[in-house]
LUMFIVO-137937 format. One record per atom (N, C-alpha, C, O): residue in three letters; x, y, z; atom name; chain. Coordinates in steps of 0.001 Angstrom, whole numbers, always signed. Example, Ala and Ser with C-alpha at 12.3 -4.5 7.8 and 13.67 -1.06 7.14 Angstrom:
2
- ALA;+13190;-5690;+7800;N;A
- ALA;+12300;-4500;+7800;CA;A
- ALA;+13200;-3300;+7800;C;A
- ALA;+14236;-3319;+8465;O;A
- SER;+12850;-2250;+7080;N;A
- SER;+13670;-1060;+7140;CA;A
- SER;+12900;+30;+7870;C;A
- SER;+13409;+1138;+8039;O;A
***
This chain:
111
- TRP;+88345;+88606;+86680;N;A
- TRP;+89758;+89223;+86782;CA;A
- TRP;+90836;+88480;+86019;C;A
- TRP;+90759;+87253;+85950;O;A
- LYS;+91700;+89043;+85517;N;A
- LYS;+92824;+88409;+84738;CA;A
- LYS;+94133;+88848;+85337;C;A
- LYS;+94421;+90002;+85653;O;A
- ALA;+94896;+87764;+85453;N;A
- ALA;+96410;+88167;+85806;CA;A
- ALA;+97424;+87376;+85412;C;A
- ALA;+97228;+86169;+85274;O;A
- ASP;+98589;+87909;+85188;N;A
- ASP;+99800;+87357;+84731;CA;A
- ASP;+100601;+86957;+85816;C;A
- ASP;+101484;+87699;+86246;O;A
- PHE;+100322;+85610;+86398;N;A
- PHE;+100914;+85179;+87492;CA;A
- PHE;+102401;+84833;+87305;C;A
- PHE;+103131;+84638;+88277;O;A
- LYS;+102884;+84753;+85888;N;A
- LYS;+104457;+84684;+85834;CA;A
- LYS;+105108;+85926;+86043;C;A
- LYS;+106272;+85918;+86443;O;A
- ALA;+104500;+87017;+85821;N;A
- ALA;+105101;+88449;+86079;CA;A
- ALA;+104857;+88730;+87435;C;A
- ALA;+105792;+89263;+88032;O;A
- THR;+103838;+88504;+88058;N;A
- THR;+103507;+88959;+89270;CA;A
- THR;+102693;+87671;+90016;C;A
- THR;+101595;+87262;+89641;O;A
- PRO;+103349;+87207;+90978;N;A
- PRO;+102832;+85939;+91557;CA;A
- PRO;+101586;+86009;+92398;C;A
- PRO;+100909;+85007;+92627;O;A
- LEU;+101281;+87257;+92875;N;A
- LEU;+100043;+87451;+93622;CA;A
- LEU;+99101;+88517;+93026;C;A
- LEU;+99531;+89529;+92472;O;A
- LEU;+97831;+88240;+93167;N;A
- LEU;+96899;+89129;+92611;CA;A
- LEU;+96014;+89750;+93759;C;A
- LEU;+95296;+89018;+94441;O;A
- GLN;+96072;+91023;+93947;N;A
- GLN;+95364;+91647;+94962;CA;A
- GLN;+94080;+92270;+94408;C;A
- GLN;+94148;+92974;+93401;O;A
- VAL;+92839;+92030;+95060;N;A
- VAL;+91605;+92514;+94504;CA;A
- VAL;+90866;+93207;+95624;C;A
- VAL;+90550;+92593;+96643;O;A
- ASN;+90597;+94446;+95443;N;A
- ASN;+89884;+95066;+96425;CA;A
- ASN;+88411;+94685;+96436;C;A
- ASN;+87762;+94478;+95411;O;A
- VAL;+87924;+94606;+97708;N;A
- VAL;+86536;+93934;+98017;CA;A
- VAL;+85724;+95006;+98913;C;A
- VAL;+86217;+95462;+99944;O;A
- THR;+84538;+95347;+98480;N;A
- THR;+83881;+96339;+99417;CA;A
- THR;+82517;+95619;+99911;C;A
- THR;+81663;+95236;+99112;O;A
- LEU;+82405;+95477;+101305;N;A
- LEU;+81241;+95038;+102066;CA;A
- LEU;+80399;+96151;+102444;C;A
- LEU;+80773;+97050;+103198;O;A
- HIS;+79215;+96076;+101891;N;A
- HIS;+78229;+97286;+102408;CA;A
- HIS;+77430;+96408;+103488;C;A
- HIS;+77057;+95239;+103396;O;A
- ILE;+77281;+97312;+104526;N;A
- ILE;+76363;+96820;+105584;CA;A
- ILE;+75244;+97972;+106064;C;A
- ILE;+75537;+99134;+106346;O;A
- THR;+74020;+97446;+106090;N;A
- THR;+72941;+98296;+106229;CA;A
- THR;+72227;+98039;+107678;C;A
- THR;+71921;+96888;+107989;O;A
- ASN;+71994;+99025;+108466;N;A
- ASN;+71332;+98883;+109668;CA;A
- ASN;+69791;+99181;+109406;C;A
- ASN;+69392;+100322;+109175;O;A
- CYS;+69057;+98205;+109453;N;A
- CYS;+67575;+98309;+109095;CA;A
- CYS;+66677;+98547;+110465;C;A
- CYS;+65449;+98622;+110460;O;A
- TYR;+67387;+98635;+111462;N;A
- TYR;+66566;+98843;+112718;CA;A
- TYR;+66644;+100254;+113103;C;A
- TYR;+67515;+100953;+112587;O;A
- ASP;+65720;+100809;+114064;N;A
- ASP;+65378;+102089;+114499;CA;A
- ASP;+66238;+102303;+115811;C;A
- ASP;+65763;+103032;+116682;O;A
- THR;+67482;+101709;+116006;N;A
- THR;+68396;+101940;+116907;CA;A
- THR;+69655;+101770;+116501;C;A
- THR;+69839;+101149;+115454;O;A
- GLU;+70679;+102242;+117182;N;A
- GLU;+72072;+102232;+116849;CA;A
- GLU;+72704;+100776;+117091;C;A
- GLU;+72486;+100123;+118112;O;A
- LEU;+73440;+100386;+116127;N;A
- LEU;+73984;+98964;+116425;CA;A
- LEU;+75585;+99106;+116263;C;A
- LEU;+76158;+99995;+115633;O;A
- GLU;+76141;+98113;+116919;N;A
- GLU;+77708;+98051;+116861;CA;A
- GLU;+77898;+96777;+115926;C;A
- GLU;+77276;+95739;+116154;O;A
- VAL;+78745;+96897;+114914;N;A
- VAL;+78917;+95687;+114046;CA;A
- VAL;+80418;+95457;+113974;C;A
- VAL;+81250;+96339;+113762;O;A
- LEU;+80677;+94112;+114186;N;A
- LEU;+82017;+93657;+113994;CA;A
- LEU;+82178;+92702;+112884;C;A
- LEU;+81451;+91718;+112748;O;A
- VAL;+83190;+93026;+112058;N;A
- VAL;+83331;+92319;+110802;CA;A
- VAL;+84731;+91738;+110833;C;A
- VAL;+85702;+92464;+111046;O;A
- THR;+84838;+90501;+110633;N;A
- THR;+86163;+89679;+110423;CA;A
- THR;+86343;+88948;+109269;C;A
- THR;+85589;+88019;+108979;O;A
- ALA;+87342;+89309;+108534;N;A
- ALA;+87569;+88612;+107151;CA;A
- ALA;+88379;+87169;+107571;C;A
- ALA;+89412;+87218;+108238;O;A
- LYS;+87856;+86022;+107155;N;A
- LYS;+88471;+84834;+107539;CA;A
- LYS;+89142;+84313;+106448;C;A
- LYS;+88567;+84224;+105363;O;A
- THR;+90439;+83910;+106619;N;A
- THR;+91301;+83148;+105666;CA;A
- THR;+90715;+81885;+105294;C;A
- THR;+90063;+81248;+106122;O;A
- THR;+90889;+81481;+104152;N;A
- THR;+90804;+80011;+103757;CA;A
- THR;+91939;+79263;+103390;C;A
- THR;+91898;+78109;+102964;O;A
- ALA;+93029;+79990;+103575;N;A
- ALA;+94409;+79170;+103188;CA;A
- ALA;+94516;+78194;+104367;C;A
- ALA;+94264;+78467;+105541;O;A
- GLY;+94948;+76954;+103853;N;A
- GLY;+95076;+75874;+104877;CA;A
- GLY;+93799;+75192;+105196;C;A
- GLY;+93817;+74230;+105963;O;A
- THR;+92641;+75631;+104648;N;A
- THR;+91432;+74848;+105062;CA;A
- THR;+91083;+73935;+103832;C;A
- THR;+91614;+74020;+102724;O;A
- ASP;+90159;+73097;+104184;N;A
- ASP;+89726;+72248;+103109;CA;A
- ASP;+88327;+72870;+102431;C;A
- ASP;+87245;+72832;+103016;O;A
- THR;+88501;+73382;+101255;N;A
- THR;+87293;+73914;+100449;CA;A
- THR;+87199;+73169;+99438;C;A
- THR;+88053;+73194;+98552;O;A
- SER;+86113;+72360;+99401;N;A
- SER;+85824;+71448;+98337;CA;A
- SER;+85473;+71983;+96923;C;A
- SER;+85764;+71375;+95893;O;A
- SER;+84789;+73234;+96963;N;A
- SER;+84394;+73709;+95511;CA;A
- SER;+85204;+74767;+95145;C;A
- SER;+85217;+75077;+93954;O;A
- THR;+85942;+75437;+96003;N;A
- THR;+86832;+76672;+95577;CA;A
- THR;+88285;+76543;+96259;C;A
- THR;+88581;+75821;+97212;O;A
- LEU;+89046;+77340;+95603;N;A
- LEU;+90470;+77325;+96060;CA;A
- LEU;+90598;+78285;+97205;C;A
- LEU;+89797;+79205;+97366;O;A
- PRO;+91712;+78036;+98072;N;A
- PRO;+91886;+78894;+99178;CA;A
- PRO;+92654;+80163;+98650;C;A
- PRO;+93373;+80187;+97651;O;A
- PHE;+92375;+81221;+99504;N;A
- PHE;+92821;+82709;+99271;CA;A
- PHE;+93116;+83226;+100676;C;A
- PHE;+92729;+82610;+101668;O;A
- ILE;+93825;+84394;+100752;N;A
- ILE;+94020;+85087;+102062;CA;A
- ILE;+93478;+86594;+101852;C;A
- ILE;+93391;+87257;+100819;O;A
- TRP;+93160;+86890;+103119;N;A
- TRP;+92744;+88482;+103045;CA;A
- TRP;+94137;+89270;+103420;C;A
- TRP;+94924;+88732;+104198;O;A
- SER;+94390;+90408;+102916;N;A
- SER;+95604;+91203;+103403;CA;A
- SER;+95085;+92437;+104092;C;A
- SER;+93933;+92845;+103946;O;A
- GLY;+95987;+93004;+104843;N;A
- GLY;+95740;+94269;+105415;CA;A
- GLY;+94871;+94123;+106707;C;A
- GLY;+95026;+93179;+107481;O;A
- MET;+94007;+95046;+106881;N;A
- MET;+93206;+95127;+108025;CA;A
- MET;+92009;+94288;+107847;C;A
- MET;+91190;+94546;+106966;O;A
- ILE;+91872;+93243;+108692;N;A
- ILE;+90931;+92093;+108522;CA;A
- ILE;+89766;+92227;+109580;C;A
- ILE;+88717;+91584;+109527;O;A
- LYS;+90076;+93094;+110487;N;A
- LYS;+88969;+93253;+111697;CA;A
- LYS;+88453;+94716;+111660;C;A
- LYS;+89259;+95642;+111566;O;A
- HIS;+87170;+94923;+111730;N;A
- HIS;+86583;+96163;+111630;CA;A
- HIS;+85539;+96153;+112778;C;A
- HIS;+84989;+95116;+113151;O;A
- ARG;+85286;+97453;+113348;N;A
- ARG;+84268;+97794;+114289;CA;A
- ARG;+83606;+98997;+113826;C;A
- ARG;+84232;+100041;+113644;O;A
- LEU;+82207;+98870;+113606;N;A
- LEU;+81402;+100057;+113108;CA;A
- LEU;+80292;+100393;+113965;C;A
- LEU;+79621;+99501;+114484;O;A
- GLU;+80053;+101608;+114149;N;A
- GLU;+78905;+102051;+114873;CA;A
- GLU;+78021;+102535;+113712;C;A
- GLU;+78351;+103409;+112911;O;A
- LEU;+76898;+101885;+113717;N;A
- LEU;+75853;+102194;+112612;CA;A
- LEU;+74611;+102824;+113339;C;A
- LEU;+73996;+102224;+114221;O;A
- ARG;+74290;+104091;+112892;N;A
- ARG;+73141;+104775;+113365;CA;A
- ARG;+71938;+103910;+112703;C;A
- ARG;+72138;+103024;+111872;O;A
- GLU;+70752;+104263;+113152;N;A
- GLU;+69543;+103628;+112658;CA;A
- GLU;+69311;+104121;+111229;C;A
- GLU;+69434;+105294;+110878;O;A
- GLN;+68908;+102936;+110317;N;A
- GLN;+68682;+103275;+108977;CA;A
- GLN;+69761;+103848;+108190;C;A
- GLN;+69542;+104645;+107278;O;A
- THR;+70976;+103439;+108539;N;A
- THR;+72083;+103898;+107781;CA;A
- THR;+72945;+102736;+107075;C;A
- THR;+72855;+101571;+107463;O;A
- THR;+73679;+103074;+106149;N;A
- THR;+74576;+102103;+105455;CA;A
- THR;+76062;+102529;+105785;C;A
- THR;+76353;+103717;+105931;O;A
- SER;+76932;+101578;+105890;N;A
- SER;+78347;+101929;+105920;CA;A
- SER;+79100;+100770;+105131;C;A
- SER;+78519;+99730;+104823;O;A
- SER;+80400;+101015;+104833;N;A
- SER;+80955;+99885;+104043;CA;A
- SER;+82410;+99687;+104713;C;A
- SER;+82978;+100538;+105398;O;A
- VAL;+82911;+98399;+104388;N;A
- VAL;+84198;+97996;+104792;CA;A
- VAL;+85096;+97588;+103733;C;A
- VAL;+84719;+96688;+102983;O;A
- ASP;+86288;+98149;+103557;N;A
- ASP;+87063;+97707;+102444;CA;A
- ASP;+88083;+96599;+102895;C;A
- ASP;+88845;+96658;+103860;O;A
- LEU;+87943;+95637;+102042;N;A
- LEU;+88913;+94525;+102323;CA;A
- LEU;+89820;+94342;+101043;C;A
- LEU;+89506;+94879;+99981;O;A
- THR;+90912;+93597;+101172;N;A
- THR;+91701;+93177;+100086;CA;A
- THR;+92007;+91727;+100003;C;A
- THR;+92748;+91243;+100859;O;A
- ALA;+91529;+91004;+99086;N;A
- ALA;+91749;+89471;+98806;CA;A
- ALA;+92931;+89270;+97977;C;A
- ALA;+93126;+90027;+97026;O;A
- VAL;+93762;+88294;+98255;N;A
- VAL;+94973;+87962;+97670;CA;A
- VAL;+94814;+86613;+97085;C;A
- VAL;+94379;+85710;+97799;O;A
- PHE;+95154;+86376;+95744;N;A
- PHE;+95033;+85168;+95144;CA;A
- PHE;+96393;+84728;+94483;C;A
- PHE;+97076;+85629;+93997;O;A
- SER;+96839;+83473;+94418;N;A
- SER;+98150;+83093;+94032;CA;A
- SER;+98066;+82277;+92678;C;A
- SER;+99039;+82069;+91953;O;A
- GLN;+96773;+81841;+92429;N;A
- GLN;+96562;+81135;+91050;CA;A
- GLN;+95315;+81335;+90457;C;A
- GLN;+94382;+81772;+91130;O;A
- PRO;+95177;+81031;+89129;N;A
- PRO;+93772;+81118;+88562;CA;A
- PRO;+92873;+80055;+89087;C;A
- PRO;+93279;+78965;+89490;O;A
- GLY;+91652;+80424;+89061;N;A
- GLY;+90449;+79628;+89630;CA;A
- GLY;+89267;+80327;+90023;C;A
- GLY;+89062;+81516;+89781;O;A
- VAL;+88514;+79579;+90619;N;A
- VAL;+87145;+80144;+91225;CA;A
- VAL;+87258;+80180;+92616;C;A
- VAL;+87660;+79199;+93242;O;A
- TYR;+86915;+81297;+93186;N;A
- TYR;+87095;+81465;+94691;CA;A
- TYR;+85728;+81846;+95205;C;A
- TYR;+84931;+82472;+94506;O;A
- ASP;+85490;+81488;+96343;N;A
- ASP;+84191;+81827;+97407;CA;A
- ASP;+84768;+82885;+98137;C;A
- ASP;+85460;+82493;+99076;O;A
- ILE;+84686;+84271;+97974;N;A
- ILE;+85048;+85219;+98829;CA;A
- ILE;+84022;+85532;+99894;C;A
- ILE;+84186;+86543;+100577;O;A
- ASN;+82981;+84750;+100091;N;A
- ASN;+82069;+84999;+101150;CA;A
- ASN;+82680;+84364;+102489;C;A
- ASN;+82099;+83477;+103116;O;A
- GLN;+83762;+84845;+102813;N;A
- GLN;+84520;+84198;+103939;CA;A
- GLN;+84617;+85469;+105086;C;A
- GLN;+85703;+85718;+105611;O;A
- VAL;+83601;+86115;+105367;N;A
- VAL;+83532;+87005;+106273;CA;A
- VAL;+82605;+86824;+107336;C;A
- VAL;+81482;+86409;+107047;O;A
- ALA;+82948;+87113;+108744;N;A
- ALA;+82118;+86881;+109712;CA;A
- ALA;+81539;+88379;+110314;C;A
- ALA;+82286;+89299;+110648;O;A
- VAL;+80228;+88413;+110369;N;A
- VAL;+79561;+89599;+110724;CA;A
- VAL;+78725;+89359;+111989;C;A
- VAL;+77799;+88549;+112014;O;A
- VAL;+79111;+90123;+113062;N;A
- VAL;+78485;+90014;+114423;CA;A
- VAL;+77803;+91386;+114642;C;A
- VAL;+78388;+92419;+114317;O;A
- VAL;+76623;+91399;+115167;N;A
- VAL;+75899;+92518;+115489;CA;A
- VAL;+75600;+92630;+117081;C;A
- VAL;+74914;+91777;+117644;O;A
- VAL;+76142;+93708;+117749;N;A
- VAL;+75870;+93941;+119129;CA;A
- VAL;+74748;+94961;+119245;C;A
- VAL;+74825;+96079;+118735;O;A
- ARG;+73688;+94519;+119949;N;A
- ARG;+72619;+95404;+120192;CA;A
- ARG;+72452;+95751;+121763;C;A
- ARG;+72591;+94801;+122534;O;A
- ASN;+72186;+96937;+122272;N;A
- ASN;+72058;+97337;+123414;CA;A
- ASN;+73173;+96913;+124352;C;A
- ASN;+72927;+96642;+125528;O;A
- SER;+74330;+96855;+123872;N;A
- SER;+75625;+96588;+124571;CA;A
- SER;+75832;+95394;+125167;C;A
- SER;+76833;+95183;+125852;O;A
- SER;+74813;+94423;+124938;N;A
- SER;+74905;+93004;+125575;CA;A
- SER;+74447;+92040;+124549;C;A
- SER;+75003;+90942;+124594;O;A
- GLU;+73633;+92204;+123718;N;A
- GLU;+72997;+91105;+122985;CA;A
- GLU;+73838;+91036;+121664;C;A
- GLU;+73878;+91942;+120832;O;A
- VAL;+74523;+89810;+121580;N;A
- VAL;+75259;+89592;+120497;CA;A
- VAL;+74534;+88665;+119535;C;A
- VAL;+74049;+87608;+119937;O;A
- VAL;+74450;+89090;+118146;N;A
- VAL;+73816;+88333;+117263;CA;A
- VAL;+74682;+88033;+116100;C;A
- VAL;+74992;+88978;+115375;O;A
- PRO;+75106;+86872;+115831;N;A
- PRO;+76063;+86547;+114590;CA;A
- PRO;+75044;+86527;+113598;C;A
- PRO;+73953;+85998;+113812;O;A
- GLN;+75427;+87229;+112223;N;A
- GLN;+74804;+87193;+111054;CA;A
- GLN;+75035;+86045;+110329;C;A
- GLN;+76191;+85627;+110264;O;A
- VAL;+74077;+85419;+109734;N;A
- VAL;+74347;+84362;+108679;CA;A
- VAL;+74337;+84800;+107279;C;A
- VAL;+73294;+85233;+106790;O;A
- LEU;+75466;+84716;+106571;N;A
- LEU;+75665;+85174;+105195;CA;A
- LEU;+75516;+83894;+104368;C;A
- LEU;+76466;+83127;+104210;O;A
- ASN;+74350;+83688;+103865;N;A
- ASN;+73761;+82416;+103118;CA;A
- ASN;+74425;+82377;+101687;C;A
- ASN;+74658;+81329;+101084;O;A
- SER;+74697;+83614;+101228;N;A
- SER;+74911;+83407;+99629;CA;A
- SER;+76434;+83214;+99369;C;A
- SER;+77320;+83587;+100139;O;A
- THR;+76605;+82619;+98254;N;A
- THR;+77990;+82348;+97711;CA;A
- THR;+78319;+83409;+96848;C;A
- THR;+77584;+83757;+95924;O;A
- SER;+79585;+84027;+97162;N;A
- SER;+80037;+85053;+96185;CA;A
- SER;+81305;+84697;+95473;C;A
- SER;+82426;+84882;+95945;O;A
- LEU;+81072;+84225;+94418;N;A
- LEU;+82272;+83625;+93601;CA;A
- LEU;+83033;+84803;+92802;C;A
- LEU;+82520;+85832;+92363;O;A
- LEU;+84204;+84455;+92731;N;A
- LEU;+85298;+85481;+91886;CA;A
- LEU;+86096;+84545;+90965;C;A
- LEU;+86682;+83566;+91427;O;A
- ARG;+86112;+84832;+89746;N;A
- ARG;+86905;+83939;+88913;CA;A
- ARG;+88178;+84687;+88595;C;A
- ARG;+88129;+85873;+88267;O;A
- VAL;+89232;+84075;+88676;N;A
- VAL;+90584;+84620;+88319;CA;A
- VAL;+91131;+83817;+87015;C;A
- VAL;+91204;+82589;+87058;O;A
- ASP;+91465;+84453;+86002;N;A
- ASP;+92074;+83944;+84856;CA;A
- ASP;+93534;+84280;+84666;C;A
- ASP;+94016;+85362;+85001;O;A
- SER;+94194;+83314;+84121;N;A
- SER;+95665;+83723;+83539;CA;A
- SER;+95665;+84274;+82335;C;A
- SER;+94891;+83898;+81455;O;A
- LEU;+96612;+85307;+82159;N;A
- LEU;+96842;+86061;+80892;CA;A
- LEU;+97476;+84969;+79974;C;A
- LEU;+97802;+85246;+78820;O;A
***
C-alpha cells in the first residue's frame, strides 16, 4: 500500500477474514479484532481497527463465511495485521480458542 500521509494523515485498509467450518456440525464463531495501539510490538508498528471489531457468526457444516474489518495506519512501515482473536463454540458449551500461528504482514509506503 502507498499513502500520502502529508495530505491524509490516516490510511484505511479493508481486510477480509475468511473462516471455514470443516466440521459436520454447525458452529458459532466469535471474532474480535485486537488493537495494537499502545502495546509493545518489537517487530512491527502499532495500528488500530476501525468500525465494527466484534463479530458473531453461525457457520453451518462445511461452509465458509467472511468478516470485513478496517485497519487504520498513521505512518509508513511494516505491520502485522494478524491481531484477531477467533473463538469457536461447539454444542453451545464447548469453547475452543483458535490459534492463528501465521504472521500477516502489510507494508505501507509513503508517496
